[in-house]
N, C-alpha and C positions, 0 to 999 in steps of 0.2 A: 639118399641122402640122409644120414641122422643131421638137425638142427645144432644137436653140441661139437657135431667139427667141420660144420661149414662157415668159413669165410662170407659173411654178411652183416658186417658194423652197424646196425640201424642208428634213426635217430629222431629221441623228440622231437625236435623245432626245428622247422626249417632253415640252415644258414639266407646270413643276412644279403648275400650277394644275389639266390636264388630270386629272378623273377615270376617267369611263367608258370602254372603247376607244372609242367611235365619234368622240369631242372631240379622243382621242389620236394617231387616226391622220388627220381630220380638220387637221391644225395641221401634224403632219408629211408629209404630201404637198403638201404648198402650195396647200390649195384654200381656207383659210380664215382671216382672222386677227383677233383679239383690238379691234377698237376701248373700249368701255368697253364693263364688264360684265352680259352677258347681249346686250352688240351687237358683233355681225361681217360685216365686209367680205371676198363671196364672191370669190376670183381666178379665171381664165382655169376653171383643170382643172373645181374646183367650183360654179361659173354653168353650166357646160355638164351636169353632174349636173339642177341645177334642172329648168332651160327640159329635157330630157328625160323630166324629169319632170310636166312644165306638159302640152308636146303631149299623155303619154299620155289626159292629164287633159283638156285639151277634147276629142282625140276621144271622150272615153264621153261629157259633160256634151254633146256633142253629137248623138251617137248616139240618146240621149235627148229629143231637145227643148229640152235648154238652149240659152237666146241668151248673150254675151256683154258687159258691160260693164266701163264700169272709176270707180266713184262714189271718190270724195275719202279721205282718209286723215281727211284734221280735221272736225268734226261740230260742230254749235254744239252747244250744251247743251242747248238750247228742245228739240229731240224728242227726248234722254232723257229730262229731270224728265218727259217727256208718260205714258212707264209710267212711272219712278220709277224707271226702274236707274238714274241720273245718281247715287243717294244712295246704294242697294243693290250698287251696284261697290264703293266707298272705297276705299281706294289706291291698289287695281289701277287704276285710271287713271288715263292718264294725265294731268293738264288740264293747258292753259294759257290765258291770256288775247290776248287785241289790245290793240294804243293805245287803243282806246275802250272798255277792258275789259270790254269782252265774252266770255263764256266759250266755250270750248271745251276739244275730248276728241282725241288723240290714242289715233280706234278699236279695241277691241276685237276688234267686229265691229258687226256693220251690218244689224241688222234694222228699226233705229226706222227709219236711212236710206232704204231700200229701199222702205219700206212707201210714206214721205211722197214718196218719187220718179211711185209708180204711182197715188196715192191719188184726185189727181186727170182721169185719164183710162181705169185701167179701171175700165168704169163698166156690162159689159151682160156677163151671161152667156157673151156668144158671144165674146169673147174669152180667156176661160176653158178651164181650167190654162194658167197664165204661170209658166215659172223662167224664172227669170236668175240670171246665174253671172256671178262675179268671177274675178279670181290677183292681190291684191291683199298691203302689208305693212298687218302689225297690230303695237299695243303692247301692253301688258301689261306695269305697273311691277311683276313679280315681286319678294317681300320679300327672295325670295334667289334670284337667278341665275343657274344650275347645268347642268354635260350640256353644254354648248356650245348647237350647236341643239335642245338635247332641252328644255331650257325657260329661253328666253332673253324677253330683252322686246321687241324688235323680232324679226318672225315673217314669215314667207309664207307663204299660207294664201287656200287658194280659198273661198270659201264662195257658197253657191246657195240662189233661196230660191223656194215653190211656191208660186203663189197658184192657189185652187180655190174650185169652186163649190156643191162637196160633199162629205159625209163620203168618198163611194165615189171622187170627184176626187184629193182627197189621200193616201188608202189607196193609187190605183196611182199619183200623184207616189210615196211616200216610197220604192213596191216595183223603181221605175223607177232611183232613186236604189243602191237597199240593190245590185239588179246590178251598178250602173256603179261602187259602190263593188270591190265582189267585183271586176268585169274589171279596174280599175284595180292595186287591189294586185296580182293576178296576175299583173297585165304584164310588173309592178314587181320582179316576181320573191319576194316577200315569203311567208312563212309568214303567217298571221294567222288570226283569229279572232273575229267578231262575237258580243257578249254584250249582255243587258240594261244600260241602265245610266244613270244619274241624271240629271236635267234641268237638274237645278243653276238658276242664275239665267236662265239663257234663255228656258226657260219649255217650257210643252205637260208630257204624262201618256206618252208612248212617246218612247221615245229606244234608238238601238244604238247600239254605240262599237264603230269595228274597231281591234282588238287586234293589233300585230303581238308576236308572243310571242319573250322575252328573258332573261334574269336580270336588265339591268340598268335592267329597266321599273320603272315608279313604280305601274303597276297591279296590283293582285291578282288575280286571275280565277279567279274557282270555275265548274269542270263536274264534272258527272256523271261516273261511270265507268262510268253502262248508258242515259243517254240521253242529251239532245243537251243539255240545259239547260247556257246558261252565263252569268255575269253576272257584275258587279265585286262585289267587294266592300263599294263604296258603298250597293247596292241588291239586292242577294242575301237572298232569304228563307231558309227550313228550313221545313219538316217539324218540326211540334212533339209533342215524346213524347208517350206515354200516359200520360193521366192518374194520378192516385198514385191507389193501393188502402188504400193506408194509410188506418185509423182514425184521426176528428180528434180529439185533445187536448187537453184543456185550458189555455193560453197560460201562462208564467208568467215573471215578471222573475226576473233572475238578475245578479249583480253581475260582473262586469267589467273590473275597476279594469288602468287605462291602457290597455289593447286596445281598436283600435281597427280595422285595418283586417282585412279579408276575411280574410288568413292567418292572423294573434295570431286571432282570431275565432275560427275554423276549429282550430286549435292550440290553446284554451282550452277549447272546448268541444267539442273532439272530434268535429267533425259535418263532414260534409267541405264545400266550395266551395259546392256544387250547392247545398245544405239551409239554402246563408244568403242577404236578400236584401237587395242596396245598396239605398239611398236615395243615389240624387243630386241637387244640386240646383244650377239651374240657372236664370241672369238674364237676363232681358230685356225688351226697351222700358226705359219710363224709371226701376221697379219691381216691375214685376212674377216671379215665378218660380214654376218647374215644379222636381216635384220627382220624378222619372222611377226606381222601379221596377226593378231587373234583378238574372239570378241572380250568384250570387257571385265565379262564374269565366267573367259573360261583360264584353263591353265594350257602351257606347253609341256606335252608327250616329248620328256626328253628322249626316250628311246626312243619315240616315230622321227628326233628331229636327229636324233645319231646318225641312224641309217641313211639318212638326210644327205646330213652333214661328209657319209661316208669316212669318220673318225667317233670316239669314243672321247678326241681330246677336244672339248669346248668345252665356253660358260661365258654365265654373263659378263658382260662388261661392267667392270669396281673398280670403287676405288680409284685413285689415283691415272689408272687405266685410261680412264675419261679425258683425259689431260693430253690425249695419244692421238686424239681424234675430234681437234678444234672444231672440226663442221656437225659434229654431233650437239645435242643441246640439252643437256643433261634432264630431265625432266618431262621434258619433252619436246621429245621425238617422232617424228611422223614420215606415211609415206609419199607426201607431194612432194617439190620436186628435192628430192633428197639423195644425193651421188656419195657413189664409193660403197654403194654394198651392196651385198647380193640378198634380194628383197624374193623373202620369201613370204605367203598370203595362202592361211587353212583355210582352205576351200571353202566352209562357209561363210565365209565373206563376202561369194560368187552370188551372195541372192540376198546381201543387205544395201538399201538405200538411205542415203541419206544421214550417215552414221562420222562421230566427235574420231577425228587423229588432235597427235599433235602438230603446232606449225612448224617446229625447227627457228621457235623464233622462246627467248626466252619470257612467261609470262603470258601464254595466246596460246589458242585452242583453234582448226578448222573447224565448224558444222557443215552439215548437208556434203559433206567429202560420196564419191561413186567415183566408185573401179569404174577406168573409161574415161572418161569427163575429165578428172582431173590427177590423174596418175594411173600410170598403168604397170602389171603384175608380174614380174618376169616368172617367175616357179607359183604353179598350185596343188598343192599338199594335204594331206592329211594330218597336221602335227597336232594336233586339237589331245587334252586327256579327256576323255569319256565320263559319264562320271552314274550315278544313280539317279532315276527318271527320264532321261536323253531315251531317242526311237534304237530300237532294234536293227538293226541293217539288215533282218532279212524277213522281214513280214513286219505285222500292223503295229503286234507287240510294245510293250515299257523296260527297260531294262532295270534292272536290279543288283544289288548289288551285299555282297558279304565277301566274309574271311576265308580265309586261306591257307595252308600247309605245301609247299614245294616238298612232295615224295618225292617224283622224275620225270622223267621231260624227254621223247623222241625228235629227232628232227631227220629231214632230207638234203643233207649234206649237200649234191650233184656233183661237183668235177673240184671244187675246192681245192683239198688237199693234195688228188690224184693228179692237177697240173702242175698242183708247185713241187711236185717230187719227181714230175715226169715218169709216174708209175702208172704204166701202162700193160691191155695183154693182148691178145690178136682173137680179130672174132673170126666167126664159121666164113665172113667172107673174105679172110683174108685180111685185114683192116687193123690198126694200129689205134688203138681209143681208150682213150683215159677210163678208170674204174670211175662209175657215177656207186657215191657211199650214201650209209645211214648210220649215225651214232646216238644211240641209247643211254641213257643213266640210271640208277634212281639210288638215292641216299640211301640206304639202308642204318646210319646209326638214328640219322631224323625221322626212319621208315616209325622206329621202336619209339621213340619220344613224341610222333604226331598220335602213336596206337594211345600213349596215355593222355595227353592232351581229350581226347574225345570219351576217350575210356578211361571216369576217373569218378571218386565218391571226397564226402567231406575227409572218411576213415583210411583212404588210399586210392593205390593200383585197383581196376579193373582189369586184367588180362583175358582177349581172348583167348581158347582155349590154343588155339594154332601156338601161340607164339609166349604163353606163358611160362616162365624158368621149368617151372613145373606144375603135372596136373591139379596134384591132390594133396595137400596139405593131412597130416595127421597128428590133434593135436591132441596128444595127452595130457591132460590139466594135472595130475600127479602123479607123477614119472617114478617119483620115491615109494608105489603104493604095489604092490606087487599084481595085483589083480590087474589094476592097470596098464599096466609096462604088460604084462605078458598079453594081453589084446588090444592093445595100441600094438606088439610088434607080429602079431599074427596077421591082421590087417595091413599092414604097412609090405610084409613077407609078400603073403597071400596079390596084393596090387603090382609089387615089380615083377612075380613069377605072370602076371597077364601083361606084362610091358605097360604096365601103366606106370605114370613119372611119378612117384611121390616122394615128400620128406617126412622124417616123422620126425615132429617136435619132442626129445627127448632131453628138450633143457631142464633143467629145478626150477623154475621159474614161476612167477604165480601166474596163476588163468587168466587175469585181467593181461599180463604184458601178451602172454602166447597168442587171443586174440585181435592184440591188435596190432604186432608183427604180422596175424598173419592177414589182416584186412589191407594194412599198410604196405605188404609186397605183392599184395592180388591175387592166389593161389584162384582159380575159377573154384575148386569145390573145398569143401573143411569137412575133418571128419573128428568126428569131437567125440573123445573119448575120456570120464570121471565119472565122477559116485553115484550121477546121475544111473549111466550106463548098468552099471552093477545093477544095480536096483530093478532098475524094469528091464535087462538082456536084450534091450534096443540101442542101436547106435545111431546119433544120429546124426545129416548129413546137411552143413547147409551152403546153397550155389551164390559166388562170392556178389556176382552177379544181377541180380535180383530178390536174396532174402533170400529166397523161400528155404524153408528148412523141413526134410522128410525124415523117416524111424525105418531102419530097418529090422529087425530079427538078425543080433549075435552069428549065429550057424548061416545069413544069407545075405552075411554085409559086405566082405567081394566081389560075390557078383553080381550085386546089387548096385556098389561103387563105380566097380568097372565097366556092366552094362550102363548106368549115366553118362562115364565118361567119351564110352564111344561115340552116344548119342553126339553128345558137344563136339564133339573132333568132326563128325559125320556135320552137321550144318553149318561147319565151315566146309566143304572140300563140294568139289563140281568134276563132273562129270567128265571123263577123258572124250 
């Protein structure tokens, strides 16, 4: 490709809307353009990156026996209503009606549709296991789309689905996908970590998230400094402290006028926040309320609470809602004598003694409160948000925190969808059983953005060669000078003959503009043809990632450049 013919409108400055580096550089490098909030067009350079990521995914999906299909973007509401997710997804699902008033959704995922697809024809254990995958556009109506391709409303995703006869087959399918994902992200040149993750609305009990480590990430990753434990903060757990050995004291109501928050109570009573138990009131269902007890210095993990309540439709009681529950004293709620609420206590409270709680009376708290003596717990659960400094649940280590970008997630679904659809097969003993399913997703466009978050400098993108739009940029500094033009054309043609992806910068532009654009777009190798080339008889080659510069004699240049590219390719290849 010649740069003079390429549609790649680069920008000197970042648009004001761009917040993270990948968004800024994708816009500046002429790779994407905004259509609407969270919706982007891929320009030629950007789409070449996407196609390369897709090709790596296809190769690795096919390697583990996946078969590619393509399902429609638009999905009838009926299949979603069959599993109950039509209502569970809420406003995040983009919905529409056709001219006959029939309801449809622009699919955020395809578990329902793929189950409906196979259920009438996948009827024997001899047909299992089966893995189908697609690379498809998805839609999620994010309340606040941001960060360019990182959190868009429309995005490109690879989604795969396995149908298995038993748990052993599911675990084998899941393991194969874990290995495939590890190979995909390694081949894309990413520094990533697989962590334990929440299953959310997808379902199942086992899930791992593939997270690209980057400070701009929205995922908090907690990992042990002494073992391999790693999990998102949505699901991370911690080892409980040793049980308190304090002697139990009699409880006592004390006046705390105007003192409500944990910090205020701690200061007023001169006790540490770790000796306070706060009672948070959540409303769910039509009128049900849950009183969640948690240590004063902790926050509730609402992902864990959602799983416990069995719904995503819940919220902290707020504003005028308190008026609907006159038995609750806002700011002073506590578990002693509390009625009409589902009482859930974080398991950390089980090792505490002589703690402080609200007295269910305006301007008062109770000190020296103990479980069993002063109140009973209906449900014990892990509902706390774990943080850096907590103890590892699997060893004696300490949890550390970093940020990450979720690029893929794999799930063991079990029979959630096959049960909902009555999707069954006949096993080798003649018994009718539901498929045991798995689902596996990769954010293709997000992977491209994540690569930039990890690979960039002040001058622009530094693409891993496996996903770079072109491997080599041939910069002819004065293309209107015949000698430079002839050398540049010869090198470009020779690289193309050797199947090296090259872009010839034949524009009549300044040398500074050509260098700046090449650094900005992030081509792995820059081949420089200028007056110095004519004088020395050598070609200068710059490695974008390291800044290393090499010189090759003109007569050897094509072979040497091609050899360098091949070595760079090999560095990201994996053995079969």
